N, C-alpha and C positions, 0 to 999 in steps of 0.2 A: 109485461112483455109487449103487448100491442102498442102501448104508448112509446116504448123505446123504438120499436120497428118503424112506426109511422113517422116519428119525429126525425129519426136518422135518415129515412128514405127521403123525406121532404128536404132536409138539409143537403143531402147528396144531389138531389135534382137541381137545387139552386146554386150548387157549387160551393157551399159553405164548409163542407167536410171533405178532407182529402183521405181517401181510403187506399191510396197506392201503397204498396208494401215498403217502399224505400224511397227516400228523397233523392237517392243516387240514380234511380231509374229515370230515363228521359221520357219514356212512354207512360201515359196515364190512361185511365178508362175513356176519357173524352177523345183522345187521339186514336185509340183503338176503334171506337165507334165511328169516328170520321173515316178511318181506313176501311172498315167494313162497307160503309156506304159509298166509298170510292170504287171498291171492287164490284159491289152488287147493285149500286144505284140507290136512290132514295125512294122508299116506298112507305105507304101508311101501314107498316108492319114492323116487326122486330128487326133490329139490325142483323141478328143471327137467330136462326130458328124461325125464319119468317113464315114458312108454311107449316101449319099445324092445325090441330083440332082439340078443343076443350072437351073434357069428359068429367063425369062424376062417379063416385063409387063409395066403397066402404073399406075400412081397414079393421081387421080383427087380430088383435095381438095373440101371440102364443103364450101358453101358461108359464113357460120358463123365461119370458122376456124380462120379468122383474128381477131375475137373478143377475142380469147384466146391467140394467139401467133402472133408475128410479123415475125416469121421464114419464110424465103424464100421458104422453103420446102412446105409450105401450101399456096403459092400465085398463082400457075398456074399448069396446067397439065404437068407432067414430067415423064421421063422414070424411070423404076425400074429394078434393078438387084437383084435377090434373090436366096436363096438356101434352099430347104427343106432337112431335115435330120432326122436320127434316132439317139438317144442318145447312148453314149458309144463309145468305140474305135474299135469295130469290123466292118470292112467294108463289111462283108458278113452276117450280122445279118438278120434273117427273118423279112420281113416287118410287119407281123401280130403279132409280139411279144408285148404282152399287157403291159409288165412291162417297156418297153423302152419309154422314153419321146420323143415326136416328136418335132422337132425344125423348125423354119423358121426365117432366117436372111435375111435382105434386106437393100438395099441402095436406098433412094429416091433421084432423081436428081444426080446420081453418078458422072457426069462430069460437073456439074454446080455449081453455088454459094450457092445453097440451100442444098448441100449434107448433108444428115442426115441418120444415120445407126442405125438399131435396131436388137437385138438378142432376139428372143422370143421362148417360149416353150408352149406345150399344157397342162400346169398346172399353177395355179396362184402363186405358191411358188417354191423356189429353194430347193435343197436337202442339202444345207450346208449354214451356216451363216458367215463363215470365211474361210480363206485359211487353217488354222490349222485344222478346223473341216472337210473340204473337204479332206485334206490329210489323216486324221484319218479314214474317211469313206473308202477311197481307200486302206489304209494300212491293214485294217481289212479283205480285200478281196485279199491280196497278195497270190499267189499260194504257197502251202507248199511243203513238200518233194515229195509228190505224184502228184504234178502239179495242185492241186485243193485247193481252199480256205477252211479254217476251219470254219464250220458253227457256232461253239461256239464263235469264235472271233467276227463274224458278229453280232450274237445275243447280246453279251456283249456290243459291241459298240453302238448298237441301243438302248439298255436299258439305257446306260449312256448318250446318245445324242438323246432323243426322237424327237427333231425337224427334224432330218435327215430322219425320216420315213414319214413325211407329204406328200411329193411329191409322194412317192410310194403308199401311201394309196389313194391319189386322183386318180391316174392312175388305181389302182386295182378296184376302185368303179365304173369305167366307162368302156364302151366297147372299144376295140381296134379300132382306126380310120380306116374307109374303104377308105379314100381318104386323100391326103395331103391338099386338099382344102375343106374338110368337117369336120373341127375341129377348135375349138377356140385356139388362141395363146395369151399368156400374156407376157408383158414386164417385169414382176415381181418386177422391181425397181420403186421407187418413183421419178418422174421427176417434174420439175417446169417450167411452161409455163409463158412467159412474153409477153404482148401485146404492141402495139405501145404507149399506154398511161402509160406504166410502171406498170400496174396491174399484179400481179402474182397469179398463181393458182397451187397448188400441185395436181398432177394427176398420175394415172397409165394408161399405154397404153394397148389396147386389140384389137385383130383382130377377127372379128365375120364373119363366112362364110355367104354370102348373100343367099345361097340356104339351109341353115340349116346344122346341124351336121349329119354326116353319120358314123354309127358304125357297128361293126361286132359282132355277137354272138360268143361264144366260138367255136361252131361247124363250123361256117362260117370261122372263123380265121384259124382253123386247115386245112381247105380245100384250102386255098389261096396259090398261088405260092410264093416262097421265095422273089421274086422281083416284086410284083404286083403293087406297088404304082405309079411308073413312067408310067407303061403301062396304068393304070387307068386314070392318068392325061392326057396322050396323047390322049386317047379315048375321054375324055371330050372336049379337044381342037378341035379334028377332028369334033366332033358333035356340036361344038359351044355351049356346055352346060355350066353350072355355074362354073366359075373359079375365083370368086372375093370375096373380103372381105370388110367389113366396118371397117375402123380404128376408134375406139372410145376411149374416155378417161373416166375413173371413177374419180370423184372429191374426193380429199382428204379433210379432216377436221382437225381443230386444234387438236394437240395431236396425230395424226396418225404417227406411227413410220416409219422412212425411213432407219433405220440402221440394219434391219434384214430381208433379203429376204425370210426367211423360214416362215414368218407369214403373214397372210392376215389382212387387216384393219377390224375393227369391222363392221359387216354387209356389207362387201364389195360387196357380190354377190347381195344384195338387193338394192344397191345404183343406182340411175339413171345414164345413160351414155349419152355423147354428141358425136355425129358423127363429125369427122374431115375430112373425105374423104373416097374414095373408091379405093382399090388396086385391079387391075385386072391382072391376069396372062394371057398372050397371046401367049407364045411359050416356048418350051423346049429349053434351051441354052446349048452350049457345056460346059462341066464341067471345062475345062481349064480356062474359063472366071472367074469363082469363085475361082478355086483352086490356081490361081496365086497371090492371096492376101488374106486379112482377112476381116471380117465384124467387124468393130470397134465401139462398142456401145458408146464410149466416143466422137465420131465424130458427133457433133450435130450443126446444123446451129443456129445462134444467134436467141434467142427467145425460146430456149429449153435448159435446163441445167439438168444434171444428179445429183444424190444425192452426197453430200459431206461427209456423215457419214456412207455410206454403204461399209463395208470392202470387198465386193465381186465385186463392180462395176468397179473401175479403174484397178485392177489386171487382169481382163479379157483380156485387150488389150495386156499386155505383155505375158500372157500365149498363146494367139493366135499367137503372133509374134514368139515365141519360137517354137511352133508347125510348123508354116510355114517354118521357117528356116530349121528345121530337115527334113521335107518332100521334100523340094526342093533340099536338099543335097543328098537324096537317089537316 
């Protein structure tokens, strides 16, 4: 698995592999990364999720995880490397900005045979269903002659592409997170789990904070320092307070779509969940540990497969690789 991941990553970085979902699409990962840097500027940081913090921890699988998947990632307690982040390409974005999606990317068993990587956000949907739509979303926000985007262009694009407003509406309807470890994170894509008997189950992954959600009122958010989230996490670790999540899955049903990450399944929030394990953050890690590579959502141990018809799933890998290549070159 590691040979496959590294060779494919290297090829993507050099442009030898096309991971775009369809040759009919005009936008490709490079064009999207270019658009991100047009909107946010070029920094020695990720094109998206520029501001963040690397962490380390432990994943402890639940006893019943083997009933759902034969993946080695869920066989024994293993190390975790992860990175919390704020959405967008501004590495100096204020932590309390309500409109910014929070992200958590992590690798279970990063040096072992069960290496499995997830890229999650604190909303159950993505803001675009295809690379073309993602590019259009960003293009509408390109700075004009005065260095600012045209509000009318943004409004017109949203009206023509209402699915691109769903993530923002979700975030606007909730409080800004008071902690990186006090908010739910969703995998947004549909995955298929396969157990040792060959039985398959469509699922969506979700991280649920074991201590419950922690939010900020608008007034509390205004009073917070620009960079309070890492300090808050460090304080929790020092006091040995809650820093863990339950990794759960929501069961898919026949007919549930897997080709559009901007939509939720019917009654998804009301469906029962099954716990696969507990992820515990136990220390702040040097950012260089995370910044020297990418979190590759297509890198999954046997027993977990990603969607084959989701046009946003596979291109993530190449987009992250292009962004990595550019920041290492600066």
